[in-house]
DRENDO-1510 file (C-alpha; in Angstrom, 1 decimal, always signed):
<recs>
REC; n; res; u; v; w
REC; 1; MET; -20.1; +10.1; -27.0 .
REC; 2; SER; -18.6; +10.3; -23.5 .
REC; 3; THR; -20.8; +7.8; -21.6 .
REC; 4; HIS; -19.2; +4.5; -20.8 .
REC; 5; PHE; -20.6; +1.8; -23.1 .
REC; 6; GLY; -21.1; -0.8; -20.4 .
REC; 7; ASP; -23.0; +1.6; -18.2 .
REC; 8; ARG; -25.0; +2.8; -21.1 .
REC; 9; LEU; -26.0; -0.7; -22.1 .
REC; 10; ILE; -26.9; -1.7; -18.5 .
REC; 11; GLU; -29.0; +1.4; -18.1 .
REC; 12; ALA; -30.9; +0.8; -21.4 .
REC; 13; ILE; -31.6; -2.8; -20.3 .
REC; 14; ARG; -33.0; -1.6; -17.0 .
REC; 15; GLN; -35.1; +1.1; -18.6 .
REC; 16; LYS; -37.0; -1.4; -20.8 .
REC; 17; GLU; -36.6; -4.3; -18.3 .
REC; 18; ALA; -35.5; -6.3; -21.3 .
REC; 19; PRO; -32.0; -7.9; -21.4 .
REC; 20; VAL; -32.5; -8.8; -25.1 .
REC; 21; CYS; -31.2; -7.8; -28.4 .
REC; 22; VAL; -32.7; -8.4; -31.9 .
REC; 23; GLY; -30.3; -9.7; -34.4 .
REC; 24; PHE; -30.6; -8.4; -38.0 .
REC; 25; ASP; -29.5; -11.0; -40.5 .
REC; 26; PRO; -31.5; -10.2; -43.6 .
REC; 27; LEU; -31.6; -12.7; -46.4 .
REC; 28; ILE; -33.1; -11.1; -49.6 .
REC; 29; GLN; -35.0; -14.3; -50.4 .
REC; 30; ARG; -36.9; -14.0; -47.1 .
REC; 31; LEU; -38.0; -10.4; -47.2 .
REC; 32; PRO; -41.7; -9.7; -47.2 .
REC; 33; ILE; -43.2; -10.2; -50.7 .
REC; 34; GLU; -44.8; -6.7; -50.8 .
REC; 35; LEU; -41.5; -5.1; -49.9 .
REC; 36; CYS; -39.6; -7.0; -52.6 .
REC; 37; ALA; -42.2; -6.1; -55.1 .
REC; 38; SER; -41.9; -2.4; -54.4 .
REC; 39; PHE; -38.2; -2.5; -55.1 .
REC; 40; GLY; -38.5; -5.0; -58.0 .
REC; 41; THR; -36.1; -7.4; -56.3 .
REC; 42; ASP; -38.4; -10.4; -56.6 .
REC; 43; GLU; -37.3; -10.7; -60.3 .
REC; 44; ILE; -33.5; -10.3; -59.7 .
REC; 45; ARG; -32.8; -11.6; -56.2 .
REC; 46; ASP; -31.9; -15.2; -57.4 .
REC; 47; GLN; -29.6; -14.1; -60.2 .
REC; 48; GLU; -25.9; -15.2; -60.1 .
REC; 49; HIS; -24.6; -11.8; -61.2 .
REC; 50; TYR; -25.9; -8.4; -60.3 .
REC; 51; THR; -25.5; -5.1; -62.2 .
REC; 52; GLN; -25.0; -1.9; -60.2 .
REC; 53; ALA; -28.7; -1.1; -60.6 .
REC; 54; ASP; -29.5; -4.6; -59.2 .
REC; 55; ARG; -27.3; -4.1; -56.2 .
REC; 56; GLU; -28.8; -0.7; -55.5 .
REC; 57; ALA; -32.3; -2.2; -55.6 .
REC; 58; LEU; -31.3; -5.2; -53.4 .
REC; 59; ALA; -29.5; -3.0; -50.8 .
REC; 60; GLY; -32.4; -0.6; -50.9 .
REC; 61; ALA; -34.9; -3.4; -50.1 .
REC; 62; ILE; -32.7; -4.6; -47.2 .
REC; 63; LEU; -32.4; -1.1; -45.8 .
REC; 64; ALA; -36.2; -0.6; -46.0 .
REC; 65; PHE; -36.7; -3.9; -44.3 .
REC; 66; GLY; -34.2; -3.0; -41.6 .
REC; 67; ARG; -35.9; +0.3; -41.0 .
REC; 68; GLY; -39.2; -1.5; -40.7 .
REC; 69; ILE; -37.7; -4.0; -38.2 .
REC; 70; VAL; -36.4; -1.0; -36.1 .
REC; 71; ASP; -39.8; +0.6; -36.1 .
REC; 72; ALA; -41.4; -2.7; -35.0 .
REC; 73; VAL; -39.0; -3.6; -32.2 .
REC; 74; ALA; -37.7; -0.2; -30.8 .
REC; 75; ASP; -40.5; +0.0; -28.1 .
REC; 76; HIS; -39.7; -3.5; -26.9 .
REC; 77; VAL; -35.9; -3.9; -26.9 .
REC; 78; PRO; -32.9; -1.8; -26.0 .
REC; 79; ALA; -30.5; -3.0; -28.7 .
REC; 80; ILE; -30.1; -4.4; -32.2 .
REC; 81; LYS; -27.2; -6.4; -33.6 .
REC; 82; ILE; -26.7; -5.7; -37.3 .
REC; 83; ASN; -24.7; -8.4; -39.2 .
REC; 84; ILE; -22.6; -6.7; -41.8 .
REC; 85; ALA; -22.1; -10.0; -43.7 .
REC; 86; PHE; -25.7; -9.7; -45.1 .
REC; 87; PHE; -24.8; -6.3; -46.6 .
REC; 88; GLU; -21.4; -7.1; -48.1 .
REC; 89; PRO; -22.6; -9.2; -51.1 .
REC; 90; TYR; -23.9; -5.9; -52.6 .
REC; 91; TYR; -20.5; -4.2; -52.4 .
REC; 92; ALA; -20.4; -0.5; -52.1 .
REC; 93; GLU; -24.2; -0.2; -52.2 .
REC; 94; GLY; -24.5; -2.8; -49.4 .
REC; 95; ILE; -21.9; -1.1; -47.2 .
REC; 96; ARG; -23.6; +2.2; -47.6 .
REC; 97; ALA; -26.9; +0.6; -46.6 .
REC; 98; TYR; -25.2; -1.0; -43.5 .
REC; 99; TYR; -24.1; +2.4; -42.2 .
REC; 100; GLN; -27.4; +4.0; -43.0 .
REC; 101; MET; -29.1; +1.2; -41.1 .
REC; 102; VAL; -26.8; +1.8; -38.1 .
REC; 103; ARG; -27.8; +5.5; -38.2 .
REC; 104; TYR; -31.5; +4.8; -38.4 .
REC; 105; ALA; -31.4; +2.4; -35.4 .
REC; 106; ARG; -29.4; +4.8; -33.3 .
REC; 107; ASP; -31.7; +7.6; -34.2 .
REC; 108; ALA; -34.5; +5.4; -33.0 .
REC; 109; GLY; -32.8; +5.2; -29.6 .
REC; 110; LEU; -31.4; +1.7; -29.9 .
REC; 111; ILE; -27.9; +0.7; -28.9 .
REC; 112; VAL; -26.4; -0.8; -32.0 .
REC; 113; ILE; -23.9; -3.7; -32.0 .
REC; 114; GLY; -22.1; -4.1; -35.3 .
REC; 115; ASP; -21.6; -7.8; -35.8 .
REC; 116; ILE; -18.4; -7.6; -37.8 .
REC; 117; LYS; -16.2; -10.3; -36.2 .
REC; 118; ARG; -13.0; -8.5; -37.3 .
REC; 119; ALA; -9.4; -9.3; -36.3 .
REC; 120; ASP; -6.0; -8.8; -37.8 .
REC; 121; ILE; -2.6; -7.5; -36.9 .
REC; 122; GLY; -0.7; -4.3; -37.0 .
REC; 123; HIS; -2.0; -1.6; -39.3 .
REC; 124; SER; -4.7; -3.8; -40.6 .
REC; 125; SER; -6.4; -4.1; -37.2 .
REC; 126; SER; -6.0; -0.3; -36.7 .
REC; 127; GLN; -7.8; +0.4; -39.9 .
REC; 128; TYR; -10.6; -2.0; -39.0 .
REC; 129; ALA; -11.0; -0.2; -35.7 .
REC; 130; GLU; -11.0; +3.2; -37.4 .
REC; 131; ALA; -13.7; +2.1; -39.9 .
REC; 132; HIS; -16.0; +0.7; -37.3 .
REC; 133; LEU; -15.4; +2.6; -34.1 .
REC; 134; GLY; -13.3; +5.6; -35.0 .
REC; 135; ASN; -14.3; +8.7; -37.0 .
REC; 136; ALA; -17.9; +9.2; -36.0 .
REC; 137; LEU; -18.0; +12.8; -37.1 .
REC; 138; LEU; -17.0; +11.9; -40.7 .
REC; 139; ALA; -19.6; +9.2; -40.7 .
REC; 140; GLU; -22.3; +11.7; -39.6 .
REC; 141; GLU; -21.2; +14.1; -42.4 .
REC; 142; GLU; -21.8; +11.3; -44.9 .
REC; 143; GLY; -25.3; +10.5; -43.5 .
REC; 144; PHE; -24.0; +7.4; -41.7 .
REC; 145; ALA; -23.4; +6.4; -38.1 .
REC; 146; LEU; -21.0; +4.0; -36.4 .
REC; 147; PRO; -22.2; +1.3; -34.1 .
REC; 148; ASP; -22.0; +1.5; -30.3 .
REC; 149; ALA; -20.0; -1.7; -30.2 .
REC; 150; VAL; -18.6; -4.4; -32.4 .
REC; 151; THR; -17.8; -8.2; -32.2 .
REC; 152; LEU; -14.2; -9.3; -32.5 .
REC; 153; ASN; -12.3; -12.6; -33.1 .
REC; 154; PRO; -9.5; -13.0; -30.5 .
REC; 155; TYR; -7.5; -15.6; -32.4 .
REC; 156; PHE; -4.7; -13.1; -33.2 .
REC; 157; GLY; -4.2; -12.2; -29.6 .
REC; 158; TYR; -4.1; -8.8; -28.0 .
REC; 159; ASP; -2.1; -7.3; -30.9 .
REC; 160; ALA; -5.4; -7.5; -32.9 .
REC; 161; VAL; -7.6; -6.4; -30.0 .
REC; 162; ARG; -5.6; -3.4; -28.8 .
REC; 163; PRO; -6.6; -0.9; -31.5 .
REC; 164; PHE; -10.3; -1.7; -30.9 .
REC; 165; VAL; -9.8; -1.3; -27.1 .
REC; 166; GLU; -8.1; +2.1; -27.6 .
REC; 167; ALA; -10.8; +3.2; -30.0 .
REC; 168; ALA; -13.6; +2.0; -27.7 .
REC; 169; LYS; -12.0; +3.8; -24.7 .
REC; 170; ASP; -11.6; +7.0; -26.6 .
REC; 171; THR; -15.1; +7.1; -28.1 .
REC; 172; GLY; -17.2; +5.6; -25.3 .
REC; 173; ARG; -17.9; +2.5; -27.4 .
REC; 174; GLY; -17.6; -1.2; -26.7 .
REC; 175; LEU; -16.4; -4.7; -27.8 .
REC; 176; PHE; -17.7; -8.2; -27.6 .
REC; 177; VAL; -15.0; -10.8; -28.0 .
REC; 178; LEU; -15.9; -14.3; -29.2 .
REC; 179; VAL; -15.4; -16.8; -26.3 .
REC; 180; GLN; -18.0; -19.6; -26.8 .
REC; 181; THR; -19.9; -19.5; -30.0 .
REC; 182; SER; -23.1; -21.2; -30.9 .
REC; 183; ASN; -22.1; -23.2; -34.1 .
REC; 184; GLU; -22.0; -27.0; -34.0 .
REC; 185; SER; -18.3; -27.4; -34.8 .
REC; 186; ALA; -17.1; -24.7; -32.4 .
REC; 187; ASP; -15.6; -27.4; -30.1 .
REC; 188; GLU; -13.1; -28.4; -32.8 .
REC; 189; VAL; -11.2; -25.3; -31.8 .
REC; 190; GLN; -12.7; -23.9; -28.6 .
REC; 191; GLY; -12.8; -27.3; -26.9 .
REC; 192; ALA; -9.2; -28.1; -27.5 .
REC; 193; ILE; -7.5; -29.4; -24.3 .
REC; 194; LEU; -4.5; -27.5; -23.2 .
REC; 195; SER; -1.5; -28.7; -21.2 .
REC; 196; ASN; -3.1; -27.6; -17.9 .
REC; 197; GLU; -6.2; -29.7; -18.8 .
REC; 198; THR; -8.4; -26.7; -19.4 .
REC; 199; THR; -9.8; -25.8; -22.8 .
REC; 200; LEU; -8.9; -23.1; -25.2 .
REC; 201; CYS; -12.3; -21.6; -24.4 .
REC; 202; HIS; -11.2; -21.2; -20.8 .
REC; 203; HIS; -7.9; -19.7; -21.8 .
REC; 204; VAL; -9.6; -17.1; -24.0 .
REC; 205; ALA; -12.1; -16.3; -21.2 .
REC; 206; ASP; -9.1; -15.6; -18.9 .
REC; 207; LEU; -7.6; -13.3; -21.5 .
REC; 208; VAL; -10.8; -11.4; -22.1 .
REC; 209; GLN; -11.3; -10.8; -18.3 .
REC; 210; LEU; -7.7; -9.6; -18.1 .
REC; 211; TRP; -8.2; -7.2; -21.0 .
REC; 212; ALA; -11.6; -6.1; -19.6 .
REC; 213; GLN; -9.8; -4.9; -16.4 .
REC; 214; GLY; -7.6; -2.5; -18.2 .
REC; 215; LYS; -7.2; +1.0; -16.9 .
REC; 216; GLY; -10.3; +3.2; -17.5 .
REC; 217; LEU; -12.3; +0.3; -19.0 .
REC; 218; ILE; -14.6; -0.6; -16.1 .
REC; 219; GLY; -17.6; +1.7; -15.6 .
REC; 220; GLN; -19.7; +2.6; -12.6 .
REC; 221; SER; -21.9; -0.4; -13.1 .
REC; 222; GLY; -18.9; -2.7; -12.5 .
REC; 223; PHE; -18.9; -3.8; -16.1 .
REC; 224; SER; -16.2; -3.2; -18.6 .
REC; 225; CYS; -16.6; -1.8; -22.1 .
REC; 226; ILE; -15.1; -5.1; -23.2 .
REC; 227; GLY; -17.7; -7.9; -23.2 .
REC; 228; ALA; -17.8; -11.5; -24.4 .
REC; 229; VAL; -19.9; -13.5; -26.8 .
REC; 230; VAL; -21.0; -16.6; -24.9 .
REC; 231; SER; -23.5; -19.1; -26.1 .
REC; 232; PRO; -25.0; -21.6; -23.6 .
REC; 233; ARG; -24.6; -24.5; -26.0 .
REC; 234; ASP; -22.6; -26.0; -23.1 .
REC; 235; VAL; -24.6; -25.0; -20.0 .
REC; 236; ALA; -22.1; -26.1; -17.5 .
REC; 237; LEU; -19.3; -24.3; -19.2 .
REC; 238; SER; -21.4; -21.1; -19.6 .
REC; 239; ARG; -21.8; -21.1; -15.8 .
REC; 240; GLU; -18.1; -21.4; -15.4 .
REC; 241; LEU; -17.5; -18.6; -17.8 .
REC; 242; ARG; -19.9; -16.3; -16.0 .
REC; 243; VAL; -17.7; -16.7; -12.8 .
REC; 244; MET; -14.5; -16.3; -14.8 .
REC; 245; MET; -15.5; -13.0; -16.4 .
REC; 246; PRO; -17.3; -11.0; -13.7 .
REC; 247; ASN; -16.6; -7.7; -15.4 .
REC; 248; CYS; -17.8; -8.7; -18.8 .
REC; 249; ILE; -21.3; -8.3; -20.2 .
REC; 250; PHE; -22.2; -11.4; -22.2 .
REC; 251; LEU; -23.7; -11.1; -25.6 .
REC; 252; VAL; -25.7; -14.4; -25.8 .
REC; 253; PRO; -26.5; -15.9; -29.2 .
REC; 254; GLY; -28.5; -19.0; -30.0 .
REC; 255; PHE; -31.9; -18.2; -28.6 .
REC; 256; GLY; -35.0; -19.0; -30.7 .
REC; 257; ALA; -34.2; -20.4; -34.2 .
REC; 258; GLN; -30.9; -21.9; -33.0 .
REC; 259; GLY; -32.7; -23.8; -30.2 .
REC; 260; ARG; -31.4; -22.4; -27.0 .
REC; 261; SER; -34.2; -22.0; -24.4 .
REC; 262; ALA; -34.7; -19.2; -21.9 .
REC; 263; ASP; -33.6; -21.5; -19.0 .
REC; 264; GLU; -30.4; -22.3; -20.9 .
REC; 265; VAL; -29.5; -18.6; -21.5 .
REC; 266; SER; -30.2; -17.8; -17.9 .
REC; 267; THR; -26.9; -19.4; -17.0 .
REC; 268; CYS; -25.1; -16.5; -18.7 .
REC; 269; PHE; -26.6; -14.0; -16.2 .
REC; 270; ASN; -25.6; -13.1; -12.6 .
REC; 271; GLU; -28.0; -14.1; -9.8 .
REC; 272; ASP; -29.5; -10.6; -9.8 .
REC; 273; GLY; -30.4; -10.8; -13.5 .
REC; 274; SER; -27.6; -8.6; -14.7 .
REC; 275; GLY; -24.5; -9.1; -16.9 .
REC; 276; ALA; -25.9; -10.4; -20.2 .
REC; 277; ILE; -28.0; -9.5; -23.2 .
REC; 278; VAL; -29.6; -12.3; -25.2 .
REC; 279; SER; -29.8; -12.1; -29.0 .
REC; 280; ALA; -32.5; -13.6; -31.2 .
REC; 281; SER; -32.6; -13.0; -35.0 .
REC; 282; ARG; -34.6; -15.2; -37.3 .
REC; 283; SER; -37.4; -16.0; -34.8 .
REC; 284; VAL; -38.1; -12.3; -34.6 .
REC; 285; ILE; -37.3; -10.7; -37.9 .
REC; 286; TYR; -39.0; -13.4; -39.9 .
REC; 287; ALA; -42.0; -13.7; -37.6 .
REC; 288; TYR; -44.4; -13.0; -40.5 .
REC; 289; GLU; -43.5; -16.5; -41.8 .
REC; 290; ASN; -44.7; -18.1; -38.6 .
REC; 291; VAL; -48.3; -19.4; -38.6 .
REC; 292; ARG; -48.3; -18.6; -34.9 .
REC; 293; TYR; -48.3; -14.9; -35.7 .
REC; 294; GLN; -50.0; -14.8; -39.1 .
REC; 295; GLY; -53.4; -15.4; -37.7 .
REC; 296; THR; -53.2; -12.8; -35.0 .
REC; 297; CYS; -51.3; -10.0; -36.7 .
REC; 298; SER; -53.6; -8.6; -39.4 .
REC; 299; GLU; -51.9; -5.3; -39.7 .
REC; 300; GLY; -49.0; -6.5; -41.8 .
REC; 301; TRP; -45.6; -8.0; -41.4 .
REC; 302; GLN; -44.3; -5.4; -39.0 .
REC; 303; SER; -47.1; -6.3; -36.5 .
REC; 304; CYS; -45.9; -9.9; -36.5 .
REC; 305; VAL; -42.3; -8.8; -35.8 .
REC; 306; ALA; -43.5; -6.5; -33.0 .
REC; 307; LYS; -45.5; -9.3; -31.4 .
REC; 308; ALA; -42.5; -11.7; -31.7 .
REC; 309; ALA; -40.2; -9.1; -30.1 .
REC; 310; ALA; -42.6; -8.7; -27.2 .
REC; 311; ASP; -42.8; -12.5; -26.8 .
REC; 312; PHE; -39.0; -12.8; -26.9 .
REC; 313; VAL; -38.7; -10.2; -24.1 .
REC; 314; SER; -41.3; -12.0; -22.0 .
REC; 315; SER; -39.6; -15.3; -22.4 .
REC; 316; VAL; -36.3; -14.1; -21.2 .
REC; 317; ARG; -37.7; -11.8; -18.5 .
REC; 318; SER; -39.7; -14.6; -17.0 .
REC; 319; ILE; -36.6; -16.5; -15.8 .
REC; 320; LEU; -34.7; -13.5; -14.4 .
REC; 321; THR; -34.8; -11.2; -11.4 .
REC; 322; LEU; -33.9; -7.9; -12.9 .
REC; 323; ALA; -31.9; -5.6; -10.8 .
</recs>
């Protein structure tokens, strides 16, 4: 993979005229009834302890659901964000399903963001980078694939980020560093006031922009392979962050089930409609639970998801001028 990640993502967004990303956060309790029944997971999913056979069934159901989601949304969106946390409870079987899901999504032509939120120091961070961005050939031999980009926690500083930056640069992959997150208590840390009367969030934004400008990291599009996770839960601040990180593509969480509107997420874009990709998860992947879609999508749960993905694209597209 030699193409610059930032350029590749911008081009994928332009081709589909859809600066959006579907987040895949699969809870086994919310999977379609017919899918659970085919794997026998409706009888075991609420148990406190799983056997290996149980884990294989549960991970298999999640993978089948994920493949169905990919099939439903691939014509509408350029990217999918797969949250590894929803696979890890099933141990080895779940991790295998995660990497198989990554491969299926990439084979479908989607850019894949691995939502891993890793960080550590020294050799630990190097090993994380190798596992998630490194040896793609070995992954392919095992029937897996590595994501195109991953999410990172910057709290350890550049010592933790450097191995991921080096791996991304070497492999044509990317990073999204957490800057302003969408959770309610985020201000307990991100809103801390520093001695210069700015916040910790501002300081991290300055660091991410500095990292993003590293040698060989900015592509022809003007964007770096290092992006930032920025939620518009504070609209005024998100506008400031857009100015502070001109070379960073923003991965924007919080749309849909978390309550952020299209107008709010628009503050994370440049005036020409570039520079960000908005993520929605539950409002799309569980659309078959929504009475809005149940009455109009008679072809099964995937048709509800496809319709929700199309509506998601329309909502975001309507408030942007796409370059």
